[in-house]
C-alpha positions as CSV (number, residue, x, y, z in Angstrom):
1,M,81.4,-89.0,12.3
2,P,81.8,-92.2,10.2
3,E,85.0,-92.7,8.1
4,P,84.6,-91.5,4.4
5,V,84.1,-94.2,1.8
6,I,85.9,-92.0,-0.7
7,R,88.8,-89.7,0.1
8,V,90.4,-87.6,-2.6
9,Q,93.5,-85.7,-1.4
10,D,95.2,-83.1,-3.6
11,A,94.6,-85.3,-6.6
12,G,95.8,-84.3,-10.0
13,I,96.1,-86.0,-13.4
14,R,97.7,-84.8,-16.6
15,F,97.1,-85.9,-20.2
16,R,98.9,-85.3,-23.5
17,R,97.2,-83.2,-26.2
18,N,99.0,-85.2,-28.9
19,R,98.3,-88.9,-28.7
20,R,101.2,-89.6,-31.0
21,S,103.8,-88.0,-28.7
22,R,105.6,-90.5,-26.5
23,R,107.3,-90.3,-23.2
24,N,111.0,-90.8,-23.3
25,F,113.1,-93.2,-21.1
26,K,113.8,-90.4,-18.5
27,D,110.1,-90.0,-17.9
28,L,110.0,-93.5,-16.3
29,F,112.2,-92.2,-13.5
30,A,111.0,-88.6,-13.3
31,G,109.4,-87.5,-10.1
32,R,105.7,-86.5,-9.9
33,N,106.6,-82.8,-9.5
34,R,108.6,-82.5,-12.7
35,R,107.6,-79.6,-14.9
36,A,104.9,-80.5,-17.4
37,R,105.9,-80.6,-21.0
38,A,104.4,-78.3,-23.6
39,D,102.0,-80.9,-25.0
40,E,100.7,-81.9,-21.6
41,F,97.8,-80.3,-19.6
42,W,96.3,-80.9,-16.1
43,A,92.8,-82.3,-16.5
44,L,92.4,-82.1,-12.7
45,R,94.7,-80.6,-10.0
46,N,94.7,-80.0,-6.3
47,V,91.2,-81.6,-5.9
48,A,90.3,-82.7,-2.4
49,F,87.1,-83.8,-0.7
50,D,85.6,-86.7,1.3
51,V,82.4,-88.6,0.7
52,R,80.6,-90.6,3.4
53,A,78.3,-93.6,2.9
54,G,74.8,-92.7,1.6
55,E,75.7,-89.3,0.2
56,A,74.4,-88.3,-3.3
57,I,76.9,-86.1,-5.1
58,G,76.2,-84.1,-8.3
59,V,79.3,-83.2,-10.3
60,V,78.7,-79.8,-12.1
61,G,80.7,-78.1,-14.8
62,R,81.0,-77.4,-18.5
63,N,82.2,-80.0,-21.0
64,G,86.0,-80.6,-20.7
65,Q,86.3,-79.4,-17.1
66,G,87.3,-82.7,-15.5
67,K,83.9,-84.2,-14.5
68,S,84.3,-87.6,-16.3
69,T,88.0,-87.7,-15.4
70,L,87.0,-87.4,-11.7
71,L,84.6,-90.3,-11.9
72,K,87.2,-92.4,-13.6
73,L,89.6,-91.7,-10.8
74,V,87.0,-92.8,-8.3
75,A,86.3,-95.9,-10.3
76,E,90.1,-96.5,-10.4
77,V,90.0,-96.8,-14.2
78,I,92.8,-94.3,-14.2
79,L,95.4,-93.4,-11.5
80,A,96.3,-89.9,-10.2
81,D,99.6,-88.4,-11.2
82,E,99.8,-86.6,-7.9
83,G,97.9,-86.8,-4.6
84,S,95.8,-89.8,-3.8
85,V,92.3,-91.3,-4.3
86,S,91.2,-94.0,-1.8
87,V,87.9,-95.9,-2.1
88,S,86.6,-98.3,0.5
89,G,84.1,-100.7,-1.0
90,G,83.3,-101.7,-4.5
91,V,82.1,-99.4,-7.3
92,A,79.4,-100.0,-9.9
93,P,80.4,-97.7,-12.8
94,L,78.0,-96.6,-15.5
95,I,80.5,-94.3,-17.1
96,E,81.3,-96.1,-20.4
97,I,78.4,-97.8,-22.0
98,T,80.8,-100.0,-24.1
99,G,83.0,-100.9,-21.1
100,G,83.2,-104.6,-20.7
101,F,80.9,-105.4,-23.6
102,V,82.3,-107.3,-26.6
103,D,80.8,-106.4,-30.1
104,D,80.8,-110.0,-31.5
105,L,79.3,-111.7,-28.5
106,T,75.5,-111.9,-28.1
107,V,73.6,-110.0,-25.5
108,R,73.3,-113.1,-23.4
109,D,77.0,-113.8,-23.4
110,N,77.8,-110.1,-22.7
111,V,75.5,-110.1,-19.6
112,Y,77.4,-113.1,-18.2
113,L,80.8,-111.6,-19.1
114,T,80.2,-108.1,-17.8
115,A,78.4,-109.1,-14.6
116,G,81.1,-111.7,-14.1
117,L,83.9,-109.1,-14.5
118,H,82.2,-107.0,-11.8
119,G,82.3,-110.0,-9.3
120,M,78.9,-111.7,-9.8
121,S,79.0,-115.5,-9.8
122,R,77.5,-117.4,-12.7
123,A,74.8,-118.7,-10.4
124,E,74.0,-115.1,-9.3
125,I,73.8,-113.9,-12.9
126,S,71.5,-116.8,-13.9
127,A,69.2,-116.1,-11.0
128,Q,68.8,-112.5,-12.1
129,F,69.2,-112.9,-15.9
130,D,65.4,-112.7,-16.7
131,E,65.0,-109.6,-14.5
132,I,68.0,-108.0,-16.3
133,I,66.6,-108.7,-19.7
134,A,63.0,-107.6,-18.7
135,F,64.3,-104.3,-17.3
136,A,66.3,-103.6,-20.4
137,E,63.2,-104.4,-22.6
138,I,65.3,-106.3,-25.2
139,G,63.9,-109.8,-24.8
140,D,63.8,-110.3,-28.6
141,F,67.5,-109.6,-28.9
142,I,69.0,-112.0,-26.4
143,D,70.9,-113.9,-29.0
144,T,71.7,-110.9,-31.2
145,P,75.4,-109.7,-31.4
146,Y,76.0,-106.7,-29.2
147,K,77.3,-104.7,-32.2
148,H,73.9,-104.8,-33.9
149,L,72.1,-103.0,-31.0
150,S,71.3,-99.3,-31.2
151,S,73.0,-96.9,-28.9
152,G,69.8,-96.7,-26.8
153,M,69.6,-100.5,-26.5
154,K,73.2,-100.6,-25.4
155,V,72.5,-98.1,-22.6
156,R,69.5,-100.3,-21.6
157,I,71.4,-103.5,-21.2
158,A,74.4,-101.7,-19.6
159,F,72.2,-100.0,-16.9
160,A,70.2,-103.2,-16.3
161,V,73.4,-105.1,-15.5
162,I,75.3,-102.4,-13.5
163,S,72.2,-101.6,-11.4
164,R,72.0,-105.2,-10.3
165,L,75.5,-105.1,-8.8
166,E,75.6,-105.1,-5.0
167,E,78.5,-102.5,-4.9
168,P,77.9,-99.7,-2.4
169,I,79.1,-96.9,-4.7
170,I,77.3,-96.0,-8.0
171,L,78.8,-93.8,-10.7
172,V,76.6,-92.4,-13.4
173,D,78.1,-90.2,-16.2
174,E,75.5,-88.7,-18.6
175,V,74.9,-92.0,-20.4
176,L,71.2,-92.1,-19.6
177,A,70.8,-89.1,-21.9
178,V,70.9,-91.5,-24.8
179,G,67.9,-93.5,-23.7
180,D,64.2,-92.6,-24.5
181,K,62.2,-90.7,-21.9
182,P,60.1,-93.6,-20.5
183,F,63.1,-95.9,-20.0
184,R,65.2,-93.0,-18.5
185,E,62.4,-92.5,-16.0
186,K,62.5,-96.2,-15.1
187,C,66.3,-95.9,-14.6
188,Y,65.8,-92.9,-12.4
189,K,63.3,-94.8,-10.2
190,R,65.9,-97.6,-9.9
191,I,68.5,-95.1,-8.8
192,E,66.1,-93.8,-6.2
193,E,65.6,-97.3,-4.9
194,L,69.4,-97.8,-4.6
195,L,69.7,-94.5,-2.7
196,A,66.9,-95.5,-0.4
197,G,68.9,-98.6,0.3
198,G,71.9,-96.6,1.5
199,R,74.0,-96.6,-1.7
200,T,76.4,-93.7,-2.4
201,L,75.9,-91.9,-5.7
202,F,78.2,-89.9,-8.0
203,F,76.0,-88.3,-10.7
204,V,77.2,-86.3,-13.7
205,S,74.6,-84.5,-15.7
206,H,73.9,-81.1,-17.4
207,N,70.3,-81.4,-16.4
208,E,69.6,-79.3,-13.4
209,R,66.3,-81.0,-12.7
210,D,68.0,-84.4,-12.5
211,L,70.8,-83.1,-10.3
212,R,68.2,-81.6,-7.8
213,R,66.2,-84.8,-7.9
214,F,69.0,-87.1,-6.8
215,C,71.7,-85.0,-5.2
216,T,72.0,-83.2,-1.9
217,R,75.6,-82.1,-2.4
218,G,77.5,-80.7,-5.4
219,L,81.0,-80.5,-6.6
220,Y,81.6,-77.7,-9.1
221,L,84.6,-78.2,-11.4
222,D,86.1,-75.6,-13.6
223,K,89.4,-75.8,-15.6
224,G,90.3,-78.9,-13.6
225,A,89.9,-77.2,-10.2
226,L,87.3,-77.8,-7.5
227,V,85.7,-74.4,-7.3
228,L,82.9,-75.2,-4.8
229,D,81.9,-78.1,-2.6
230,A,78.5,-77.2,-1.1
231,P,74.8,-78.1,-1.1
232,I,73.6,-78.8,-4.7
233,N,71.3,-75.8,-4.9
234,E,74.2,-73.5,-3.9
235,V,76.5,-75.1,-6.4
236,L,74.0,-74.8,-9.2
237,A,73.3,-71.2,-8.3
238,R,77.1,-70.4,-8.5
239,Y,77.5,-72.2,-11.8
240,N,74.6,-70.4,-13.3
241,E,75.9,-67.0,-12.0
242,D,79.4,-67.7,-13.4
243,Y,78.1,-68.5,-16.9
244,G,75.1,-66.1,-17.0
245,I,72.6,-69.0,-17.3
């Protein structure tokens, strides 16, 4: 059995309900197991699973149950307060459509900036620039400031850039729901190409058809806990049963 490319061991992360509240000096030296304060809650706790190369994982659950938080832990955008998350290999995250993009820069400059932040060289970006723009279907807006794009156009350019990265792990969190149907289908075909090439996928969606299309395995999160780790059809059946869908 090959070693997992993602290993999550008893991971937990807590947040504050009140953004204005502040940690005091003692918190800097407090252990991980200190009692949570009244204004804190656990977004995820005691979550554990392994993922091997080439798996396609669908993350299932209602809004606010920890799905996006889990993807951010895997992307190492945030760190666990307890337990551990280890990822071997790079991650291509499509979890924040504005992540890495600067409003006042043009589309052209943002392509170079964002792809560069993800490790592509300028020569590599230049070689793929025309394909990125053609895929995003925004050739008339190359020199337009990013802030003037519609939300759908922002999704197009973000997906076009991220899907060109050579990272072995792909994270997709609902953002394609913003795009129009023909472009979304084009994105889905691109995802299928990446899966056929052996990439590993984490996919968050409320659309059962999409989850069944891409994923063979499911993780069902509820109230920050991993309720079920099983084949995707079994996970969806349990989710529908729990909520009378």
